[in-house]
Backbone as CSV, one residue per row, in Angstrom:
resi,resn,N_x,N_y,N_z,CA_x,CA_y,CA_z,C_x,C_y,C_z
1,MET,23.466,10.359,-7.095,22.736,9.215,-7.554,23.481,7.963,-7.179
2,ALA,24.772,7.901,-7.337,25.556,6.694,-6.968,25.469,6.370,-5.510
3,VAL,25.452,7.401,-4.636,25.383,7.213,-3.243,24.070,6.614,-2.794
4,VAL,22.944,7.122,-3.365,21.686,6.547,-3.078,21.548,5.169,-3.514
5,ALA,22.020,4.841,-4.769,22.023,3.490,-5.316,22.784,2.535,-4.392
6,ASP,23.936,2.982,-3.917,24.732,2.151,-2.983,24.025,1.936,-1.682
7,ARG,23.418,2.974,-1.133,22.700,2.823,0.132,21.477,1.890,-0.052
8,ALA,20.853,1.870,-1.203,19.647,1.036,-1.423,20.022,-0.297,-2.000
9,PHE,21.289,-0.614,-2.077,21.855,-1.885,-2.552,21.260,-2.229,-3.922
10,THR,21.353,-1.263,-4.854,20.815,-1.449,-6.192,21.794,-0.744,-7.173
11,SER,21.535,-0.940,-8.420,22.378,-0.283,-9.397,21.834,1.035,-9.783
12,ARG,22.661,1.899,-10.429,22.219,3.196,-10.841,21.174,3.099,-11.964
13,ALA,21.212,2.073,-12.781,20.242,1.859,-13.749,18.795,1.575,-13.220
14,THR,18.874,0.753,-12.116,17.607,0.447,-11.459,17.130,1.742,-10.777
15,LEU,17.983,2.485,-10.215,17.536,3.697,-9.544,16.949,4.675,-10.545
16,GLN,17.548,4.722,-11.757,16.964,5.558,-12.791,15.570,5.104,-13.212
17,ARG,15.333,3.690,-13.204,13.989,3.232,-13.474,13.051,3.632,-12.385
18,VAL,13.487,3.592,-11.157,12.602,4.005,-10.028,12.296,5.480,-10.169
19,GLU,13.182,6.369,-10.576,12.915,7.790,-10.772,11.898,7.988,-11.913
20,ASP,12.020,7.096,-12.957,11.142,7.173,-14.060,9.666,6.652,-13.733
21,GLY,9.572,5.957,-12.625,8.270,5.355,-12.268,7.933,4.026,-12.941
22,ASP,9.027,3.353,-13.327,8.919,2.087,-13.974,8.101,1.081,-13.211
23,PRO,6.896,0.614,-13.644,6.111,-0.277,-12.798,6.701,-1.727,-12.803
24,SER,7.740,-1.989,-13.525,8.334,-3.307,-13.399,9.359,-3.472,-12.353
25,VAL,9.688,-2.368,-11.703,10.629,-2.391,-10.598,9.879,-2.937,-9.337
26,GLY,10.491,-3.788,-8.654,9.830,-4.471,-7.479,9.603,-3.457,-6.378
27,MET,8.575,-3.755,-5.523,8.213,-2.929,-4.406,9.361,-2.879,-3.381
28,GLY,10.128,-3.950,-3.284,11.251,-3.951,-2.316,12.318,-2.911,-2.623
29,ILE,12.509,-2.701,-4.012,13.493,-1.705,-4.442,13.032,-0.351,-4.087
30,TYR,11.768,-0.116,-4.304,11.169,1.185,-3.905,11.331,1.455,-2.401
31,ALA,11.065,0.447,-1.666,11.228,0.485,-0.191,12.683,0.791,0.182
32,ALA,13.548,0.150,-0.480,15.003,0.297,-0.182,15.454,1.745,-0.516
33,VAL,14.952,2.273,-1.645,15.270,3.656,-2.113,14.748,4.672,-1.027
34,LEU,13.452,4.362,-0.689,12.816,5.321,0.366,13.607,5.270,1.618
35,HIS,14.058,4.052,2.029,14.897,3.965,3.229,16.211,4.690,3.099
36,ALA,16.829,4.609,1.941,18.134,5.303,1.717,17.989,6.826,1.796
37,LEU,16.701,7.252,1.373,16.446,8.749,1.468,15.838,9.182,2.722
38,GLY,15.618,8.304,3.655,15.076,8.619,4.961,13.566,8.883,4.846
39,LEU,12.904,8.321,3.829,11.480,8.519,3.692,10.598,7.302,3.897
40,LEU,11.024,6.202,4.507,10.368,4.985,4.620,9.160,5.128,5.362
41,ASP,9.086,6.052,6.362,7.828,6.208,7.086,6.575,6.576,6.249
42,GLY,6.850,7.254,5.195,5.744,7.595,4.274,5.131,6.415,3.636
43,LEU,5.835,5.267,3.509,5.316,4.113,2.860,4.143,3.464,3.778
44,ALA,4.297,3.562,5.053,3.317,3.044,5.996,2.057,3.883,5.863
45,ALA,2.254,5.147,5.761,1.035,6.108,5.646,0.312,5.813,4.252
46,LEU,1.040,5.445,3.280,0.496,5.172,1.967,-0.441,3.956,2.059
47,ALA,-0.154,2.970,2.908,-0.927,1.768,2.941,-1.984,1.733,4.186
48,ASP,-2.134,2.948,4.731,-3.058,3.004,5.872,-4.559,3.079,5.395
49,VAL,-5.239,2.043,5.799,-6.660,1.860,5.314,-7.491,3.000,5.744
50,SER,-7.245,3.556,7.038,-8.118,4.634,7.486,-7.980,5.919,6.670
51,ALA,-6.893,6.069,5.928,-6.799,7.258,5.164,-7.375,7.070,3.778
52,ASP,-7.866,5.947,3.381,-8.401,5.638,2.051,-9.934,5.874,2.095
53,THR,-10.345,7.076,2.007,-11.800,7.419,2.108,-12.537,6.934,0.901
54,GLN,-11.923,6.928,-0.319,-12.590,6.438,-1.415,-12.830,4.923,-1.352
55,GLY,-11.870,4.235,-0.826,-11.904,2.727,-0.599,-13.026,2.420,0.412
56,GLN,-13.106,3.244,1.443,-14.105,3.091,2.423,-15.559,3.277,1.906
57,ILE,-15.691,4.263,1.019,-17.016,4.548,0.432,-17.422,3.307,-0.490
58,LEU,-16.405,2.860,-1.300,-16.706,1.733,-2.119,-17.069,0.485,-1.351
59,GLY,-16.349,0.258,-0.257,-16.578,-0.849,0.586,-17.948,-0.813,1.276
60,ALA,-18.330,0.368,1.709,-19.622,0.518,2.370,-20.798,0.365,1.380
61,ALA,-20.556,0.681,0.099,-21.605,0.568,-0.902,-21.881,-0.952,-1.159
62,GLN,-20.901,-1.811,-0.945,-21.089,-3.209,-1.213,-21.672,-3.963,0.009
63,LEU,-21.823,-3.369,1.149,-22.500,-3.978,2.293,-23.983,-4.151,2.044
64,PRO,-24.569,-5.175,2.553,-25.999,-5.356,2.398,-26.741,-4.197,3.161
65,LYS,-27.832,-3.861,2.532,-28.624,-2.704,3.156,-29.403,-3.159,4.333
66,ARG,-29.838,-4.489,4.341,-30.642,-4.961,5.424,-30.288,-6.445,5.607
67,VAL,-30.096,-6.883,6.898,-29.866,-8.161,7.192,-31.069,-8.797,7.965
68,ARG,-31.576,-9.917,7.454,-32.683,-10.532,8.115,-32.172,-11.766,8.872
69,LEU,-32.621,-11.965,10.132,-32.252,-13.078,10.884,-33.313,-14.202,10.702
70,PRO,-32.941,-15.482,10.752,-33.918,-16.498,10.590,-35.024,-16.460,11.801
71,ARG,-36.198,-16.818,11.427,-37.290,-16.728,12.454,-37.298,-18.078,13.273
72,GLY,-37.850,-17.896,14.504,-38.162,-19.159,15.349,-37.033,-19.950,15.756
73,GLY,-36.059,-19.356,16.230,-34.963,-20.232,16.765,-33.966,-19.334,17.452
74,LYS,-33.050,-19.971,18.024,-31.913,-19.241,18.669,-30.939,-18.879,17.641
75,SER,-30.348,-17.693,17.814,-29.356,-17.292,16.858,-28.011,-17.880,17.327
76,ASP,-27.017,-18.019,16.460,-25.692,-18.444,16.881,-24.878,-17.368,17.527
77,VAL,-25.311,-16.171,17.517,-24.559,-15.026,17.954,-24.682,-14.834,19.402
């Protein structure tokens, strides 16, 4: 535990809070601990929008069903 805390440039107490899942610990500390453990690449996968199928479903539900263009004129597109 001391080695990981040293490599993450944090204290053992903060590392214990990370292990407990304390939400008050900053995201940078979590990233530093993941880096110290060699798991930082997993953080990028966590934030990958293409892997968030539930978010895509919710986003698509908010899109308008039909778009009407104004009549009798040129469009700006």
